[in-house]
N, CA, C and O atoms as a GROMACS GRO file, in nm:
protein
  544
    1MET      N    1   6.512  26.778   0.201
    1MET     CA    2   6.420  26.749   0.310
    1MET      C    3   6.401  26.873   0.396
    1MET      O    4   6.495  26.949   0.419
    2THR      N    5   6.281  26.892   0.441
    2THR     CA    6   6.251  27.003   0.530
    2THR      C    7   6.282  26.964   0.674
    2THR      O    8   6.309  26.848   0.704
    3ALA      N    9   6.277  27.063   0.762
    3ALA     CA   10   6.299  27.036   0.906
    3ALA      C   11   6.196  26.935   0.957
    3ALA      O   12   6.229  26.848   1.038
    4HIS      N   13   6.072  26.946   0.910
    4HIS     CA   14   5.968  26.851   0.953
    4HIS      C   15   5.997  26.711   0.900
    4HIS      O   16   5.974  26.612   0.970
    5ASP      N   17   6.046  26.702   0.776
    5ASP     CA   18   6.082  26.571   0.720
    5ASP      C   19   6.192  26.506   0.801
    5ASP      O   20   6.186  26.386   0.832
    6LEU      N   21   6.294  26.584   0.836
    6LEU     CA   22   6.406  26.530   0.914
    6LEU      C   23   6.358  26.482   1.051
    6LEU      O   24   6.397  26.374   1.096
    7ALA      N   25   6.276  26.562   1.117
    7ALA     CA   26   6.224  26.523   1.249
    7ALA      C   27   6.136  26.398   1.240
    7ALA      O   28   6.142  26.310   1.326
    8ARG      N   29   6.055  26.391   1.136
    8ARG     CA   30   5.967  26.274   1.117
    8ARG      C   31   6.050  26.148   1.094
    8ARG      O   32   6.021  26.043   1.152
    9LEU      N   33   6.152  26.157   1.010
    9LEU     CA   34   6.236  26.041   0.983
    9LEU      C   35   6.314  26.002   1.108
    9LEU      O   36   6.331  25.883   1.136
   10HIS      N   37   6.362  26.100   1.182
   10HIS     CA   38   6.434  26.073   1.307
   10HIS      C   39   6.343  25.997   1.404
   10HIS      O   40   6.386  25.900   1.466
   11ALA      N   41   6.219  26.041   1.417
   11ALA     CA   42   6.124  25.974   1.507
   11ALA      C   43   6.095  25.831   1.460
   11ALA      O   44   6.082  25.740   1.542
   12ALA      N   45   6.084  25.812   1.328
   12ALA     CA   46   6.054  25.680   1.273
   12ALA      C   47   6.170  25.582   1.290
   12ALA      O   48   6.151  25.461   1.282
   13ALA      N   49   6.290  25.634   1.312
   13ALA     CA   50   6.408  25.548   1.320
   13ALA      C   51   6.410  25.462   1.446
   13ALA      O   52   6.483  25.363   1.452
   14GLY      N   53   6.330  25.498   1.547
   14GLY     CA   54   6.319  25.414   1.666
   14GLY      C   55   6.443  25.410   1.753
   14GLY      O   56   6.474  25.308   1.814
   15MET      N   57   6.515  25.520   1.759
   15MET     CA   58   6.635  25.526   1.842
   15MET      C   59   6.598  25.532   1.989
   15MET      O   60   6.489  25.577   2.025
   16ASN      N   61   6.689  25.486   2.074
   16ASN     CA   62   6.666  25.486   2.218
   16ASN      C   63   6.708  25.618   2.282
   16ASN      O   64   6.705  25.632   2.405
   17LEU      N   65   6.745  25.715   2.200
   17LEU     CA   66   6.785  25.847   2.249
   17LEU      C   67   6.680  25.949   2.209
   17LEU      O   68   6.594  25.922   2.125
   18ARG      N   69   6.687  26.065   2.269
   18ARG     CA   70   6.589  26.171   2.243
   18ARG      C   71   6.586  26.206   2.095
   18ARG      O   72   6.690  26.220   2.030
   19VAL      N   73   6.465  26.221   2.042
   19VAL     CA   74   6.446  26.261   1.903
   19VAL      C   75   6.447  26.413   1.896
   19VAL      O   76   6.386  26.480   1.980
   20TRP      N   77   6.516  26.467   1.798
   20TRP     CA   78   6.522  26.612   1.781
   20TRP      C   79   6.391  26.662   1.720
   20TRP      O   80   6.329  26.594   1.639
   21SER      N   81   6.351  26.781   1.761
   21SER     CA   82   6.227  26.841   1.712
   21SER      C   83   6.248  26.910   1.577
   21SER      O   84   6.361  26.935   1.535
   22ALA      N   85   6.137  26.938   1.510
   22ALA     CA   86   6.144  27.012   1.383
   22ALA      C   87   6.206  27.150   1.405
   22ALA      O   88   6.276  27.201   1.319
   23GLU      N   89   6.180  27.210   1.521
   23GLU     CA   90   6.237  27.341   1.551
   23GLU      C   91   6.389  27.332   1.563
   23GLU      O   92   6.461  27.421   1.516
   24GLU      N   93   6.439  27.226   1.624
   24GLU     CA   94   6.584  27.208   1.634
   24GLU      C   95   6.646  27.189   1.496
   24GLU      O   96   6.752  27.245   1.466
   25TYR      N   97   6.580  27.111   1.413
   25TYR     CA   98   6.630  27.093   1.276
   25TYR      C   99   6.623  27.224   1.199
   25TYR      O  100   6.715  27.255   1.123
   26ALA      N  101   6.517  27.300   1.216
   26ALA     CA  102   6.505  27.428   1.146
   26ALA      C  103   6.619  27.522   1.183
   26ALA      O  104   6.675  27.590   1.096
   27ALA      N  105   6.655  27.525   1.310
   27ALA     CA  106   6.765  27.611   1.354
   27ALA      C  107   6.896  27.565   1.290
   27ALA      O  108   6.977  27.649   1.247
   28LEU      N  109   6.918  27.436   1.282
   28LEU     CA  110   7.039  27.385   1.217
   28LEU      C  111   7.040  27.419   1.069
   28LEU      O  112   7.142  27.461   1.015
   29LEU      N  113   6.927  27.400   1.004
   29LEU     CA  114   6.920  27.427   0.859
   29LEU      C  115   6.942  27.574   0.828
   29LEU      O  116   6.990  27.608   0.719
   30ALA      N  117   6.909  27.662   0.920
   30ALA     CA  118   6.928  27.806   0.901
   30ALA      C  119   7.073  27.849   0.920
   30ALA      O  120   7.111  27.960   0.880
   31ASP      N  121   7.153  27.764   0.979
   31ASP     CA  122   7.293  27.797   1.008
   31ASP      C  123   7.379  27.766   0.886
   31ASP      O  124   7.378  27.653   0.837
   32PRO      N  125   7.454  27.864   0.835
   32PRO     CA  126   7.535  27.838   0.715
   32PRO      C  127   7.648  27.737   0.736
   32PRO      O  128   7.705  27.688   0.639
   33LYS      N  129   7.680  27.705   0.860
   33LYS     CA  130   7.784  27.605   0.887
   33LYS      C  131   7.731  27.462   0.875
   33LYS      O  132   7.809  27.366   0.875
   34THR      N  133   7.599  27.447   0.863
   34THR     CA  134   7.539  27.314   0.861
   34THR      C  135   7.557  27.246   0.726
   34THR      O  136   7.547  27.308   0.620
   35ILE      N  137   7.584  27.116   0.734
   35ILE     CA  138   7.591  27.029   0.617
   35ILE      C  139   7.482  26.923   0.634
   35ILE      O  140   7.474  26.859   0.738
   36VAL      N  141   7.399  26.906   0.531
   36VAL     CA  142   7.298  26.801   0.531
   36VAL      C  143   7.313  26.723   0.401
   36VAL      O  144   7.318  26.782   0.293
   37THR      N  145   7.320  26.592   0.412
   37THR     CA  146   7.318  26.507   0.294
   37THR      C  147   7.204  26.408   0.311
   37THR      O  148   7.178  26.359   0.421
   38THR      N  149   7.136  26.379   0.202
   38THR     CA  150   7.018  26.293   0.208
   38THR      C  151   7.021  26.186   0.100
   38THR      O  152   7.087  26.200  -0.003
   39THR      N  153   6.948  26.081   0.127
   39THR     CA  154   6.912  25.980   0.028
   39THR      C  155   6.764  25.954   0.050
   39THR      O  156   6.702  26.014   0.138
   40GLU      N  157   6.708  25.866  -0.029
   40GLU     CA  158   6.567  25.830  -0.008
   40GLU      C  159   6.547  25.762   0.126
   40GLU      O  160   6.436  25.763   0.180
   41ALA      N  161   6.653  25.702   0.180
   41ALA     CA  162   6.640  25.621   0.302
   41ALA      C  163   6.682  25.693   0.429
   41ALA      O  164   6.657  25.643   0.538
   42GLY      N  165   6.745  25.811   0.418
   42GLY     CA  166   6.791  25.876   0.540
   42GLY      C  167   6.869  26.002   0.515
   42GLY      O  168   6.865  26.060   0.406
   43PHE      N  169   6.942  26.044   0.618
   43PHE     CA  170   7.018  26.168   0.608
   43PHE      C  171   7.132  26.170   0.709
   43PHE      O  172   7.135  26.093   0.805
   44ALA      N  173   7.224  26.261   0.684
   44ALA     CA  174   7.330  26.295   0.778
   44ALA      C  175   7.325  26.446   0.796
   44ALA      O  176   7.297  26.520   0.702
   45ILE      N  177   7.351  26.490   0.918
   45ILE     CA  178   7.354  26.633   0.946
   45ILE      C  179   7.474  26.663   1.036
   45ILE      O  180   7.503  26.588   1.129
   46GLY      N  181   7.539  26.772   1.007
   46GLY     CA  182   7.654  26.812   1.085
   46GLY      C  183   7.689  26.956   1.057
   46GLY      O  184   7.611  27.029   0.997
   47SER      N  185   7.806  26.995   1.101
   47SER     CA  186   7.849  27.133   1.079
   47SER      C  187   7.997  27.134   1.046
   47SER      O  188   8.068  27.036   1.068
   48ILE      N  189   8.040  27.246   0.994
   48ILE     CA  190   8.181  27.260   0.961
   48ILE      C  191   8.232  27.390   1.021
   48ILE      O  192   8.170  27.496   1.007
   49ILE      N  193   8.344  27.380   1.087
   49ILE     CA  194   8.413  27.497   1.141
   49ILE      C  195   8.558  27.485   1.097
   49ILE      O  196   8.630  27.395   1.140
   50PHE      N  197   8.599  27.577   1.012
   50PHE     CA  198   8.732  27.578   0.955
   50PHE      C  199   8.760  27.445   0.886
   50PHE      O  200   8.692  27.411   0.789
   51GLU      N  201   8.857  27.370   0.933
   51GLU     CA  202   8.896  27.247   0.864
   51GLU      C  203   8.841  27.121   0.929
   51GLU      O  204   8.881  27.010   0.893
   52ASP      N  205   8.750  27.135   1.025
   52ASP     CA  206   8.692  27.019   1.093
   52ASP      C  207   8.542  27.016   1.075
   52ASP      O  208   8.473  27.113   1.106
   53ALA      N  209   8.492  26.905   1.024
   53ALA     CA  210   8.348  26.883   1.017
   53ALA      C  211   8.308  26.797   1.137
   53ALA      O  212   8.380  26.705   1.176
   54GLU      N  213   8.195  26.829   1.193
   54GLU     CA  214   8.141  26.748   1.303
   54GLU      C  215   8.013  26.683   1.254
   54GLU      O  216   7.917  26.751   1.218
   55LEU      N  217   8.012  26.551   1.252
   55LEU     CA  218   7.893  26.476   1.215
   55LEU      C  219   7.807  26.463   1.340
   55LEU      O  220   7.846  26.398   1.437
   56LEU      N  221   7.689  26.524   1.336
   56LEU     CA  222   7.601  26.521   1.453
   56LEU      C  223   7.512  26.398   1.456
   56LEU      O  224   7.485  26.342   1.563
   57LEU      N  225   7.466  26.355   1.339
   57LEU     CA  226   7.369  26.246   1.337
   57LEU      C  227   7.357  26.186   1.199
   57LEU      O  228   7.356  26.257   1.098
   58ILE      N  229   7.348  26.055   1.193
   58ILE     CA  230   7.305  25.983   1.073
   58ILE      C  231   7.178  25.908   1.111
   58ILE      O  232   7.172  25.841   1.214
   59VAL      N  233   7.078  25.921   1.026
   59VAL     CA  234   6.952  25.849   1.047
   59VAL      C  235   6.920  25.770   0.921
   59VAL      O  236   6.922  25.824   0.810
   60VAL      N  237   6.891  25.643   0.938
   60VAL     CA  238   6.847  25.556   0.829
   60VAL      C  239   6.713  25.496   0.870
   60VAL      O  240   6.700  25.442   0.980
   61HIS      N  241   6.615  25.506   0.782
   61HIS     CA  242   6.484  25.449   0.810
   61HIS      C  243   6.500  25.298   0.834
   61HIS      O  244   6.576  25.232   0.763
   62PRO      N  245   6.428  25.243   0.933
   62PRO     CA  246   6.442  25.100   0.965
   62PRO      C  247   6.421  25.006   0.847
   62PRO      O  248   6.483  24.899   0.842
   63ASP      N  249   6.336  25.042   0.752
   63ASP     CA  250   6.310  24.956   0.636
   63ASP      C  251   6.430  24.945   0.543
   63ASP      O  252   6.433  24.858   0.456
   64HIS      N  253   6.530  25.033   0.559
   64HIS     CA  254   6.644  25.036   0.469
   64HIS      C  255   6.777  25.004   0.538
   64HIS      O  256   6.884  25.021   0.479
   65ARG      N  257   6.770  24.958   0.660
   65ARG     CA  258   6.893  24.927   0.732
   65ARG      C  259   6.955  24.798   0.680
   65ARG      O  260   6.888  24.711   0.625
   66ARG      N  261   7.087  24.789   0.701
   66ARG     CA  262   7.167  24.672   0.663
   66ARG      C  263   7.169  24.653   0.511
   66ARG      O  264   7.184  24.542   0.461
   67ALA      N  265   7.153  24.765   0.438
   67ALA     CA  266   7.155  24.760   0.291
   67ALA      C  267   7.255  24.860   0.234
   67ALA      O  268   7.248  24.894   0.116
   68GLY      N  269   7.347  24.907   0.316
   68GLY     CA  270   7.450  24.999   0.269
   68GLY      C  271   7.411  25.146   0.267
   68GLY      O  272   7.488  25.231   0.223
   69GLN      N  273   7.291  25.175   0.316
   69GLN     CA  274   7.246  25.315   0.315
   69GLN      C  275   7.329  25.404   0.408
   69GLN      O  276   7.363  25.516   0.371
   70GLY      N  277   7.362  25.356   0.526
   70GLY     CA  278   7.444  25.434   0.619
   70GLY      C  279   7.578  25.467   0.557
   70GLY      O  280   7.627  25.580   0.570
   71ARG      N  281   7.639  25.371   0.492
   71ARG     CA  282   7.768  25.392   0.426
   71ARG      C  283   7.756  25.497   0.316
   71ARG      O  284   7.843  25.583   0.302
   72GLN      N  285   7.648  25.490   0.238
   72GLN     CA  286   7.625  25.585   0.130
   72GLN      C  287   7.605  25.726   0.186
   72GLN      O  288   7.661  25.823   0.135
   73ILE      N  289   7.525  25.738   0.290
   73ILE     CA  290   7.499  25.869   0.351
   73ILE      C  291   7.627  25.926   0.411
   73ILE      O  292   7.655  26.045   0.398
   74LEU      N  293   7.705  25.841   0.478
   74LEU     CA  294   7.831  25.885   0.537
   74LEU      C  295   7.927  25.934   0.429
   74LEU      O  296   7.990  26.038   0.446
   75ALA      N  297   7.937  25.860   0.320
   75ALA     CA  298   8.027  25.900   0.210
   75ALA      C  299   7.983  26.034   0.151
   75ALA      O  300   8.068  26.118   0.120
   76LYS      N  301   7.854  26.054   0.136
   76LYS     CA  302   7.805  26.183   0.085
   76LYS      C  303   7.837  26.296   0.181
   76LYS      O  304   7.873  26.406   0.138
   77PHE      N  305   7.824  26.271   0.311
   77PHE     CA  306   7.856  26.374   0.410
   77PHE      C  307   8.004  26.408   0.404
   77PHE      O  308   8.040  26.526   0.404
   78GLU      N  309   8.089  26.307   0.400
   78GLU     CA  310   8.233  26.331   0.394
   78GLU      C  311   8.271  26.409   0.268
   78GLU      O  312   8.354  26.500   0.274
   79ALA      N  313   8.211  26.374   0.155
   79ALA     CA  314   8.241  26.446   0.030
   79ALA      C  315   8.196  26.592   0.038
   79ALA      O  316   8.267  26.682  -0.007
   80ALA      N  317   8.078  26.615   0.095
   80ALA     CA  318   8.029  26.753   0.110
   80ALA      C  319   8.118  26.832   0.205
   80ALA      O  320   8.146  26.949   0.180
   81ALA      N  321   8.162  26.770   0.312
   81ALA     CA  322   8.250  26.837   0.408
   81ALA      C  323   8.383  26.870   0.342
   81ALA      O  324   8.435  26.980   0.359
   82GLN      N  325   8.437  26.776   0.268
   82GLN     CA  326   8.565  26.797   0.202
   82GLN      C  327   8.553  26.908   0.097
   82GLN      O  328   8.644  26.990   0.082
   83ALA      N  329   8.441  26.911   0.025
   83ALA     CA  330   8.419  27.016  -0.075
   83ALA      C  331   8.413  27.155  -0.012
   83ALA      O  332   8.442  27.255  -0.077
   84ARG      N  333   8.376  27.160   0.116
   84ARG     CA  334   8.370  27.288   0.187
   84ARG      C  335   8.497  27.315   0.267
   84ARG      O  336   8.500  27.408   0.348
   85GLY      N  337   8.602  27.237   0.245
   85GLY     CA  338   8.732  27.264   0.306
   85GLY      C  339   8.768  27.183   0.427
   85GLY      O  340   8.875  27.205   0.486
   86ALA      N  341   8.684  27.090   0.467
   86ALA     CA  342   8.716  27.008   0.585
   86ALA      C  343   8.830  26.911   0.553
   86ALA      O  344   8.837  26.855   0.444
   87ARG      N  345   8.916  26.893   0.651
   87ARG     CA  346   9.024  26.795   0.639
   87ARG      C  347   9.003  26.678   0.734
   87ARG      O  348   9.065  26.573   0.718
   88THR      N  349   8.914  26.697   0.831
   88THR     CA  350   8.882  26.590   0.926
   88THR      C  351   8.732  26.590   0.954
   88THR      O  352   8.664  26.691   0.934
   89VAL      N  353   8.683  26.476   1.000
   89VAL     CA  354   8.546  26.464   1.049
   89VAL      C  355   8.555  26.405   1.189
   89VAL      O  356   8.624  26.306   1.212
   90THR      N  357   8.484  26.468   1.283
   90THR     CA  358   8.477  26.420   1.420
   90THR      C  359   8.331  26.388   1.450
   90THR      O  360   8.241  26.454   1.398
   91LEU      N  361   8.308  26.287   1.533
   91LEU     CA  362   8.172  26.250   1.570
   91LEU      C  363   8.172  26.186   1.707
   91LEU      O  364   8.276  26.145   1.759
   92GLU      N  365   8.053  26.176   1.764
   92GLU     CA  366   8.033  26.101   1.888
   92GLU      C  367   7.932  25.992   1.858
   92GLU      O  368   7.836  26.012   1.784
   93VAL      N  369   7.954  25.876   1.916
   93VAL     CA  370   7.864  25.764   1.898
   93VAL      C  371   7.852  25.690   2.031
   93VAL      O  372   7.950  25.676   2.104
   94SER      N  373   7.732  25.642   2.060
   94SER     CA  374   7.711  25.566   2.183
   94SER      C  375   7.794  25.438   2.180
   94SER      O  376   7.802  25.370   2.078
   95ASP      N  377   7.856  25.408   2.293
   95ASP     CA  378   7.932  25.284   2.301
   95ASP      C  379   7.840  25.162   2.288
   95ASP      O  380   7.889  25.051   2.266
   96GLN      N  381   7.709  25.181   2.302
   96GLN     CA  382   7.612  25.072   2.290
   96GLN      C  383   7.560  25.054   2.147
   96GLN      O  384   7.492  24.956   2.118
   97ASN      N  385   7.591  25.148   2.057
   97ASN     CA  386   7.540  25.143   1.920
   97ASN      C  387   7.638  25.065   1.832
   97ASN      O  388   7.720  25.123   1.761
   98THR      N  389   7.627  24.934   1.839
   98THR     CA  390   7.720  24.845   1.770
   98THR      C  391   7.719  24.866   1.619
   98THR      O  392   7.825  24.868   1.556
   99ALA      N  393   7.602  24.880   1.559
   99ALA     CA  394   7.594  24.896   1.413
   99ALA      C  395   7.663  25.023   1.368
   99ALA      O  396   7.739  25.021   1.271
  100ALA      N  397   7.639  25.134   1.437
  100ALA     CA  398   7.703  25.260   1.400
  100ALA      C  399   7.854  25.253   1.422
  100ALA      O  400   7.932  25.300   1.339
  101ARG      N  401   7.894  25.194   1.532
  101ARG     CA  402   8.038  25.182   1.559
  101ARG      C  403   8.107  25.102   1.449
  101ARG      O  404   8.216  25.137   1.405
  102GLN      N  405   8.043  24.995   1.406
  102GLN     CA  406   8.100  24.914   1.299
  102GLN      C  407   8.108  24.994   1.168
  102GLN      O  408   8.207  24.985   1.096
  103LEU      N  409   8.005  25.072   1.139
  103LEU     CA  410   8.006  25.156   1.019
  103LEU      C  411   8.125  25.251   1.022
  103LEU      O  412   8.200  25.262   0.925
  104TYR      N  413   8.143  25.319   1.132
  104TYR     CA  414   8.251  25.416   1.142
  104TYR      C  415   8.389  25.349   1.140
  104TYR      O  416   8.481  25.398   1.074
  105GLU      N  417   8.403  25.240   1.212
  105GLU     CA  418   8.533  25.172   1.217
  105GLU      C  419   8.573  25.118   1.080
  105GLU      O  420   8.691  25.122   1.045
  106THR      N  421   8.478  25.066   1.004
  106THR     CA  422   8.510  25.014   0.871
  106THR      C  423   8.532  25.127   0.770
  106THR      O  424   8.574  25.101   0.657
  107ASN      N  425   8.505  25.251   0.811
  107ASN     CA  426   8.529  25.366   0.724
  107ASN      C  427   8.640  25.455   0.779
  107ASN      O  428   8.641  25.576   0.757
  108ALA      N  429   8.734  25.393   0.850
  108ALA     CA  430   8.861  25.455   0.892
  108ALA      C  431   8.849  25.558   1.004
  108ALA      O  432   8.938  25.641   1.019
  109TYR      N  433   8.742  25.554   1.082
  109TYR     CA  434   8.733  25.639   1.201
  109TYR      C  435   8.804  25.569   1.315
  109TYR      O  436   8.800  25.447   1.327
  110HIS      N  437   8.870  25.647   1.399
  110HIS     CA  438   8.939  25.589   1.514
  110HIS      C  439   8.904  25.669   1.639
  110HIS      O  440   8.874  25.788   1.634
  111LYS      N  441   8.908  25.600   1.751
  111LYS     CA  442   8.872  25.661   1.880
  111LYS      C  443   8.980  25.759   1.924
  111LYS      O  444   9.100  25.728   1.924
  112VAL      N  445   8.933  25.880   1.962
  112VAL     CA  446   9.026  25.981   2.014
  112VAL      C  447   8.987  26.025   2.155
  112VAL      O  448   9.058  26.103   2.218
  113GLY      N  449   8.874  25.975   2.206
  113GLY     CA  450   8.832  26.011   2.340
  113GLY      C  451   8.701  25.946   2.377
  113GLY      O  452   8.644  25.869   2.300
  114GLN      N  453   8.654  25.978   2.497
  114GLN     CA  454   8.528  25.922   2.547
  114GLN      C  455   8.466  26.019   2.646
  114GLN      O  456   8.537  26.083   2.724
  115ARG      N  457   8.333  26.031   2.642
  115ARG     CA  458   8.258  26.110   2.739
  115ARG      C  459   8.169  26.012   2.816
  115ARG      O  460   8.076  25.954   2.759
  116ASN      N  461   8.197  25.995   2.943
  116ASN     CA  462   8.121  25.901   3.023
  116ASN      C  463   7.982  25.954   3.054
  116ASN      O  464   7.963  26.072   3.082
  117ASN      N  465   7.884  25.862   3.049
  117ASN     CA  466   7.744  25.892   3.081
  117ASN      C  467   7.692  26.013   3.004
  117ASN      O  468   7.619  26.096   3.060
  118TYR      N  469   7.728  26.025   2.879
  118TYR     CA  470   7.697  26.141   2.796
  118TYR      C  471   7.554  26.139   2.742
  118TYR      O  472   7.484  26.239   2.748
  119TYR      N  473   7.513  26.025   2.691
  119TYR     CA  474   7.380  26.013   2.632
  119TYR      C  475   7.280  25.968   2.737
  119TYR      O  476   7.304  25.871   2.809
  120LYS      N  477   7.168  26.037   2.745
  120LYS     CA  478   7.058  25.995   2.831
  120LYS      C  479   6.957  25.922   2.744
  120LYS      O  480   6.908  25.976   2.644
  121THR      N  481   6.926  25.799   2.780
  121THR     CA  482   6.835  25.718   2.701
  121THR      C  483   6.690  25.743   2.741
  121THR      O  484   6.662  25.806   2.844
  122ASN      N  485   6.600  25.694   2.659
  122ASN     CA  486   6.457  25.711   2.687
  122ASN      C  487   6.412  25.640   2.814
  122ASN      O  488   6.312  25.678   2.873
  123ASP      N  489   6.486  25.537   2.856
  123ASP     CA  490   6.448  25.465   2.978
  123ASP      C  491   6.516  25.519   3.104
  123ASP      O  492   6.506  25.460   3.211
  124GLY      N  493   6.586  25.633   3.089
  124GLY     CA  494   6.646  25.699   3.205
  124GLY      C  495   6.788  25.658   3.238
  124GLY      O  496   6.848  25.713   3.331
  125THR      N  497   6.843  25.563   3.165
  125THR     CA  498   6.982  25.526   3.188
  125THR      C  499   7.072  25.616   3.103
  125THR      O  500   7.025  25.706   3.034
  126SER      N  501   7.200  25.591   3.110
  126SER     CA  502   7.292  25.670   3.029
  126SER      C  503   7.392  25.579   2.960
  126SER      O  504   7.417  25.466   3.003
  127GLU      N  505   7.450  25.631   2.852
  127GLU     CA  506   7.548  25.557   2.774
  127GLU      C  507   7.669  25.647   2.752
  127GLU      O  508   7.657  25.769   2.746
  128HIS      N  509   7.785  25.585   2.740
  128HIS     CA  510   7.907  25.660   2.713
  128HIS      C  511   7.913  25.698   2.566
  128HIS      O  512   7.864  25.624   2.480
  129ALA      N  513   7.971  25.813   2.536
  129ALA     CA  514   7.995  25.857   2.399
  129ALA      C  515   8.140  25.833   2.364
  129ALA      O  516   8.230  25.879   2.435
  130LEU      N  517   8.163  25.763   2.256
  130LEU     CA  518   8.298  25.748   2.202
  130LEU      C  519   8.319  25.862   2.104
  130LEU      O  520   8.232  25.888   2.021
  131ILE      N  521   8.431  25.928   2.112
  131ILE     CA  522   8.464  26.036   2.020
  131ILE      C  523   8.555  25.975   1.914
  131ILE      O  524   8.663  25.924   1.944
  132LEU      N  525   8.509  25.981   1.788
  132LEU     CA  526   8.582  25.923   1.677
  132LEU      C  527   8.622  26.032   1.579
  132LEU      O  528   8.557  26.136   1.570
  133LYS      N  529   8.731  26.007   1.507
  133LYS     CA  530   8.781  26.106   1.413
  133LYS      C  531   8.837  26.036   1.289
  133LYS      O  532   8.887  25.924   1.295
  134LYS      N  533   8.826  26.105   1.176
  134LYS     CA  534   8.881  26.054   1.051
  134LYS      C  535   8.946  26.170   0.976
  134LYS      O  536   8.893  26.281   0.971
  135THR      N  537   9.061  26.142   0.918
  135THR     CA  538   9.125  26.238   0.829
  135THR      C  539   9.072  26.212   0.688
  135THR      O  540   9.074  26.099   0.640
  136LEU      N  541   9.027  26.318   0.623
  136LEU     CA  542   8.972  26.304   0.488
  136LEU      C  543   9.084  26.306   0.383
  136LEU      O  544   9.057  26.295   0.263
   0.00000   0.00000   0.00000
């Protein structure tokens, strides 16, 4: 997927948080630390620094939700991170994103911290970020 494809899919996902631009995706794709895994239904993007991978975002198109696509994309991201030497994956997720939290919890992620009022929503409110981690 190109930077424009990623931005288009991110916008189509209908998230309540700011959508990343094609330019932001292009900058990430140009960085050799970036990991991107894709399926027909979505993608995961993150980075790796030494033995820790950071999952920045998983996006699944609304037409493919609740069909195991998030789990598949997450597994591909973890495998790619592990192949590049990662021993752990860290991520942040909104405390209001029940579906994502359930995905991560059922895949052995555990809470290691919290950032209060971290995410700014499209309606001007804020949500807490839960910091989750998994050992690969």
